[in-house]
C-alpha positions as CSV (number, residue, x, y, z in Angstrom):
1,M,-97.6,-72.3,-55.1
2,A,-95.6,-73.3,-52.0
3,K,-96.8,-76.3,-50.0
4,R,-99.9,-75.5,-47.9
5,F,-99.7,-75.5,-44.2
6,D,-101.9,-77.9,-42.3
7,Q,-103.9,-75.1,-40.7
8,Y,-107.1,-73.2,-41.6
9,C,-105.6,-69.8,-41.1
10,P,-105.3,-66.7,-43.3
11,I,-101.7,-66.1,-42.3
12,A,-100.8,-69.6,-43.2
13,H,-102.6,-69.3,-46.5
14,A,-100.9,-66.0,-47.3
15,L,-97.5,-67.5,-46.6
16,S,-98.3,-70.4,-48.9
17,L,-98.7,-67.8,-51.6
18,V,-95.8,-65.5,-51.0
19,G,-93.8,-67.1,-48.2
20,E,-91.1,-68.5,-50.5
21,R,-87.7,-66.7,-50.7
22,W,-87.7,-63.8,-53.1
23,A,-91.5,-63.9,-53.7
24,L,-92.3,-60.7,-51.7
25,L,-89.2,-58.9,-53.2
26,I,-90.6,-59.7,-56.7
27,V,-93.9,-58.1,-55.6
28,R,-91.9,-55.1,-54.3
29,E,-90.4,-54.6,-57.7
30,L,-93.7,-54.9,-59.5
31,L,-95.3,-52.4,-57.2
32,R,-93.2,-49.9,-59.1
33,G,-94.9,-50.9,-62.3
34,P,-94.8,-53.6,-65.0
35,K,-91.3,-55.1,-65.5
36,R,-89.7,-57.3,-68.1
37,Y,-87.9,-60.4,-66.9
38,T,-84.5,-58.8,-67.4
39,D,-85.7,-55.7,-65.4
40,L,-86.7,-58.0,-62.5
41,A,-83.4,-59.9,-62.6
42,A,-81.5,-56.6,-62.6
43,G,-83.5,-55.3,-59.6
44,L,-82.9,-58.4,-57.5
45,P,-79.2,-58.9,-57.3
46,G,-78.3,-62.5,-56.3
47,I,-81.5,-64.2,-57.5
48,G,-80.8,-67.1,-59.8
49,T,-82.6,-67.1,-63.2
50,N,-84.2,-70.5,-62.4
51,V,-85.4,-69.2,-59.0
52,L,-86.9,-66.1,-60.6
53,A,-88.7,-68.1,-63.3
54,T,-90.1,-70.5,-60.7
55,R,-91.3,-67.7,-58.4
56,L,-93.0,-65.9,-61.3
57,R,-94.8,-69.1,-62.3
58,E,-95.9,-69.6,-58.7
59,L,-97.1,-66.0,-58.4
60,E,-98.9,-66.3,-61.7
61,G,-100.5,-69.5,-60.6
62,A,-101.7,-67.9,-57.4
63,G,-103.3,-65.0,-59.3
64,L,-100.9,-62.3,-58.0
65,V,-99.0,-61.7,-61.2
66,A,-100.0,-61.7,-64.9
67,R,-98.0,-61.5,-68.1
68,R,-98.8,-59.0,-70.8
69,K,-97.4,-58.6,-74.3
70,L,-96.6,-55.0,-75.1
71,P,-97.7,-53.7,-78.6
72,P,-95.1,-52.7,-81.2
73,P,-92.6,-51.2,-81.3
74,A,-91.8,-52.6,-77.8
75,A,-93.2,-56.1,-78.6
76,S,-91.9,-57.5,-75.3
77,T,-93.5,-59.3,-72.5
78,V,-93.9,-57.7,-69.1
79,Y,-95.0,-59.0,-65.7
80,E,-97.4,-56.9,-63.6
81,L,-99.4,-57.3,-60.5
82,T,-103.1,-58.2,-60.7
83,E,-105.5,-56.3,-58.5
84,Y,-105.2,-59.1,-55.9
85,G,-101.4,-58.8,-56.0
86,A,-101.5,-55.1,-55.7
87,G,-103.3,-55.5,-52.5
88,L,-100.0,-56.5,-50.9
89,E,-98.8,-52.8,-51.1
90,E,-99.7,-51.8,-47.6
91,V,-98.6,-55.1,-46.3
92,L,-95.2,-54.6,-47.7
93,Y,-95.0,-51.0,-46.5
94,S,-96.0,-52.1,-43.0
95,V,-93.2,-54.7,-43.1
96,A,-90.8,-52.0,-44.3
97,R,-91.7,-49.8,-41.4
98,W,-91.2,-52.7,-39.0
99,G,-87.9,-53.7,-40.6
100,A,-86.5,-50.2,-40.6
101,R,-86.6,-50.2,-36.8
102,S,-83.6,-52.6,-36.6
103,L,-82.1,-52.2,-40.1
104,G,-79.8,-49.3,-39.4
105,L,-78.0,-47.3,-42.1
106,P,-76.6,-48.9,-45.2
107,R,-72.9,-50.0,-45.1
108,H,-70.4,-48.4,-47.4
109,D,-70.7,-51.3,-49.8
110,E,-74.5,-51.1,-50.0
111,D,-75.8,-48.8,-52.7
112,L,-79.4,-47.6,-53.1
113,V,-81.2,-47.5,-56.3
114,P,-81.8,-43.9,-57.5
115,E,-85.5,-43.9,-56.7
116,W,-85.1,-45.3,-53.2
117,G,-86.7,-42.3,-51.6
118,V,-89.9,-42.6,-53.6
119,N,-90.4,-46.0,-52.1
120,A,-89.2,-45.0,-48.7
121,F,-91.6,-42.1,-48.3
122,R,-94.5,-44.4,-49.2
123,A,-93.4,-46.8,-46.6
124,L,-92.9,-44.1,-43.9
125,F,-96.2,-42.4,-44.8
126,Y,-98.9,-42.3,-42.1
127,P,-102.2,-41.2,-43.9
128,E,-104.0,-40.6,-40.6
129,R,-101.4,-37.9,-39.8
130,A,-101.9,-36.2,-43.2
131,R,-105.7,-36.3,-43.5
132,G,-106.9,-33.3,-45.5
133,L,-103.4,-31.8,-45.9
134,T,-102.1,-30.3,-49.1
135,A,-98.3,-29.5,-49.2
136,T,-95.2,-30.0,-51.2
137,W,-91.7,-30.6,-49.9
138,V,-88.4,-31.0,-51.7
139,V,-86.3,-33.5,-49.8
140,R,-82.6,-33.7,-50.4
141,V,-80.7,-36.6,-48.8
142,G,-77.1,-36.4,-49.7
143,D,-76.9,-36.1,-53.5
144,D,-80.4,-37.5,-54.0
145,V,-83.4,-35.2,-54.5
146,F,-87.1,-36.0,-54.3
147,T,-90.3,-34.1,-54.3
148,V,-93.0,-35.3,-51.9
149,R,-96.5,-33.9,-52.5
150,L,-99.7,-34.3,-50.5
151,E,-102.9,-33.4,-52.2
152,D,-105.8,-33.5,-49.7
153,G,-103.8,-36.1,-47.8
154,R,-103.0,-38.3,-50.8
155,L,-99.3,-39.0,-51.4
156,H,-97.4,-38.4,-54.6
157,G,-93.6,-38.8,-54.8
158,E,-91.1,-38.4,-57.6
159,M,-87.5,-37.8,-58.2
160,G,-86.2,-34.3,-58.7
161,A,-87.1,-30.9,-57.3
162,D,-90.4,-29.1,-57.7
163,D,-89.7,-25.4,-58.2
164,D,-93.0,-24.4,-56.4
165,A,-92.5,-26.5,-53.2
166,D,-93.6,-25.1,-49.9
167,A,-90.3,-26.1,-48.3
168,D,-86.9,-27.4,-49.2
169,L,-85.2,-29.8,-46.7
170,A,-81.6,-30.9,-47.0
171,M,-79.7,-33.4,-44.8
172,D,-77.3,-36.3,-45.0
173,M,-78.5,-40.0,-44.7
174,P,-77.7,-40.4,-41.0
175,T,-79.7,-37.3,-40.2
176,F,-82.6,-38.4,-42.3
177,F,-82.6,-41.8,-40.6
178,E,-82.5,-40.2,-37.1
179,L,-85.3,-37.7,-38.0
180,A,-87.5,-40.4,-39.5
181,S,-87.0,-42.7,-36.5
182,G,-87.8,-39.9,-34.0
183,D,-84.4,-40.1,-32.4
184,L,-83.6,-36.6,-33.5
185,P,-86.2,-33.7,-33.2
186,A,-86.3,-31.5,-36.2
187,A,-85.7,-28.4,-34.1
188,D,-82.4,-29.9,-32.8
189,A,-81.3,-30.9,-36.2
190,L,-81.9,-27.4,-37.4
191,A,-80.0,-25.9,-34.4
192,E,-77.1,-28.2,-35.0
193,G,-76.9,-27.4,-38.7
194,R,-77.6,-31.0,-39.6
195,L,-80.8,-30.1,-41.3
196,R,-81.2,-27.1,-43.6
197,A,-84.7,-25.8,-44.4
198,E,-86.1,-23.1,-46.7
199,G,-89.7,-22.0,-46.9
200,D,-92.4,-22.9,-44.4
201,A,-90.9,-22.7,-40.9
202,D,-93.1,-25.5,-39.6
203,A,-92.3,-27.8,-42.5
204,P,-89.5,-29.9,-41.0
205,Q,-91.4,-30.9,-37.9
206,R,-94.6,-31.5,-39.8
207,F,-92.8,-33.6,-42.4
208,F,-91.2,-35.9,-39.9
209,E,-94.5,-36.3,-38.0
210,I,-96.1,-37.6,-41.2
211,F,-93.2,-39.6,-42.5
212,S,-91.7,-41.7,-39.7
213,F,-91.4,-45.1,-38.2
214,A,-91.5,-46.3,-34.6
215,P,-88.4,-45.8,-32.5
216,R,-85.6,-47.8,-34.0
217,L,-84.1,-50.8,-32.2
218,D,-80.3,-51.3,-32.0
219,A,-79.0,-53.2,-34.9
220,P,-78.2,-56.9,-34.1
221,A,-74.7,-57.7,-33.0
222,G,-72.6,-58.7,-36.0
223,G,-74.7,-56.8,-38.4
224,G,-71.8,-54.7,-39.6
225,E,-70.9,-51.1,-39.0
226,R,-73.6,-49.0,-40.6
227,L,-73.6,-45.6,-38.9
228,G,-71.8,-43.0,-40.9
229,A,-72.0,-45.0,-44.1
230,R,-72.1,-43.2,-47.4
231,V,-75.0,-43.8,-49.7
232,A,-74.1,-43.8,-53.4
233,P,-76.2,-41.5,-55.5
234,S,-76.8,-44.3,-57.7
235,A,-82.5,-50.7,-52.6
236,A,-85.5,-49.9,-48.8
237,A,-86.6,-48.9,-45.7
238,S,-88.1,-50.5,-48.2
239,G,-85.6,-52.6,-49.7
């Protein structure tokens, strides 16, 4: 565990558990499911093996992460979140929504992992706007395809296209970002040909009311040219 702050404060206590560099990104990776050490290292480019090992020990010691031995034939050790660690999910998605406001689009040299959308839709999801709703959308962003499903307001996301979706939405990454930020109304995107929609006529507007973040701030000066960047079909609002 990191050094405790000299304050009786839940925020200070939380930061003593996950405030060290890379700690929350390790939690982000484990929110996707149990991972081997090598999987975690691959999902966190730039992390040193000594740092990863140290952070995992600290998170285990804090009761956020546990190790488990898989049965044969796998017979490997995986790391997974405890119930307490999994409680950070909404915290991380709230941080992702906040960070997306000033993040901007990825640069040309910034690739996204194939499942980026699954994590992004969870981060952008506002349950109070989807209460009781059942609907399925196929969302195509560039070459990446995802199915987003609501079942009585509960979110399920996966890669690939569902053949029985209520609507099929297609756009490039800049358009997706502008729609999700509220900078571009769905009706305008449709009229300009930047958004293509099949199926339920109300689907585009409804989708980006449910999956959105607050109006985006301008990217900080010196942050690099991001607008118009190409996203390789091969990390989120989420990281």
